[in-house]
C-alpha positions in Angstrom: -77.8 -1.6 52.3 -77.9 -5.4 52.8 -76.8 -8.1 50.4 -79.5 -10.6 49.4 -79.0 -14.2 50.5 -79.8 -15.6 47.1 -78.4 -13.2 44.5 -79.9 -15.2 41.6 -83.4 -14.7 43.1 -82.8 -11.0 43.7 -81.9 -10.7 40.0 -85.0 -12.6 38.9 -87.2 -10.5 41.2 -85.8 -7.3 39.8 -86.2 -8.4 36.3 -89.8 -9.7 36.6 -91.1 -7.0 38.9 -91.8 -9.0 42.1 -93.4 -12.1 40.7 -90.5 -14.2 41.9 -91.6 -14.0 45.6 -93.4 -17.3 45.1 -90.3 -18.9 43.7 -88.3 -17.7 46.7 -90.9 -19.0 49.0 -90.9 -22.4 47.3 -87.1 -22.6 47.4 -87.2 -21.8 51.1 -89.8 -24.5 51.8 -87.8 -27.1 49.8 -84.7 -26.1 51.8 -86.5 -26.4 55.1 -87.9 -29.8 54.1 -84.4 -31.0 53.0 -83.0 -29.9 56.4 -85.7 -31.7 58.3 -85.2 -34.8 56.2 -81.5 -35.1 56.5 -81.3 -34.0 60.2 -84.3 -35.8 61.6 -86.2 -38.2 59.4 -83.4 -40.1 57.8 -81.4 -40.8 61.0 -84.5 -42.0 62.7 -85.2 -44.4 59.8 -81.7 -45.7 59.9 -81.9 -46.2 63.7 -85.2 -48.0 63.4 -83.9 -50.4 60.7 -80.8 -51.1 62.8 -82.9 -51.8 65.9 -85.2 -54.2 63.9 -82.2 -56.0 62.5 -80.8 -56.5 66.0 -84.2 -57.8 67.1 -84.3 -60.3 64.3 -80.8 -61.6 65.3 -81.9 -62.0 68.9 -80.7 -65.3 70.4 -80.6 -67.3 73.6 -78.3 -65.7 76.3 -78.8 -62.1 75.2 -79.7 -59.6 77.9 -82.6 -57.3 77.0 -84.7 -54.5 78.3 -88.4 -54.5 77.4 -90.5 -51.5 76.7 -92.0 -51.8 80.2 -88.6 -51.7 81.8 -88.2 -55.4 82.6 -84.6 -56.5 82.4 -84.0 -60.2 81.6 -82.0 -62.9 79.8 -83.5 -64.5 76.7 -84.0 -68.2 77.4 -86.1 -69.2 74.4 -87.0 -67.7 71.0 -90.2 -69.1 69.3 -90.3 -68.1 65.6 -93.6 -67.7 63.9 -94.7 -69.8 60.9 -95.7 -68.3 57.6 -96.7 -70.5 54.6 -95.5 -73.6 56.4 -92.0 -72.3 57.0 -90.5 -70.7 60.0 -90.3 -66.9 59.6 -89.1 -64.3 62.0 -91.4 -61.3 62.7 -91.9 -58.7 65.4 -94.8 -60.7 66.8 -92.7 -63.8 67.7 -92.8 -65.0 71.3 -89.6 -64.5 73.3 -89.2 -66.1 76.7 -87.0 -64.2 79.2 -85.8 -64.9 82.7 -85.9 -62.0 85.1 -84.9 -62.9 88.6 -86.9 -66.0 89.5 -89.6 -65.4 86.9 -90.1 -66.3 83.3 -91.9 -63.9 81.1 -93.1 -64.2 77.5 -92.9 -61.0 75.5 -93.3 -60.1 71.8 -90.1 -59.5 69.9 -91.3 -56.0 68.9 -91.8 -55.0 72.6 -88.0 -55.3 73.3 -86.7 -51.8 73.7 -83.0 -52.5 73.9 -80.5 -55.4 73.7 -77.9 -54.6 76.3 -75.4 -57.4 75.7 -74.8 -60.7 73.9 -73.6 -62.4 77.0 -75.7 -62.8 80.1 -74.5 -60.7 83.0 -73.5 -62.7 86.1 -75.4 -61.9 89.3 -73.1 -60.6 92.1 -72.6 -63.1 94.9 -73.2 -62.0 98.4 
């Protein structure tokens, strides 16, 4: 003889003659959704918001990695204009220096900010 997981549902099922199986199923579905929400969806939302906040605070001298894997140092940040005033958005142009090249990328295409201070190249 095994004990039911939800004793209240077992009592309801015994009292109503089996019509509670839908309630049990609904409770299980709500529990599964709650587990997915708190273990997967909510942490991803928090991580995305934190990443977007760091992108909006991007400044000259930061070392970044783009979504394409290019590593470089931010040399210029060009904010967009909305309604006549400067406004930061994920479509702003960011100029980075990587080696001897300068590349312009969108702010939203930056995958990671590795440091706030430019890394020195090793001397040979």
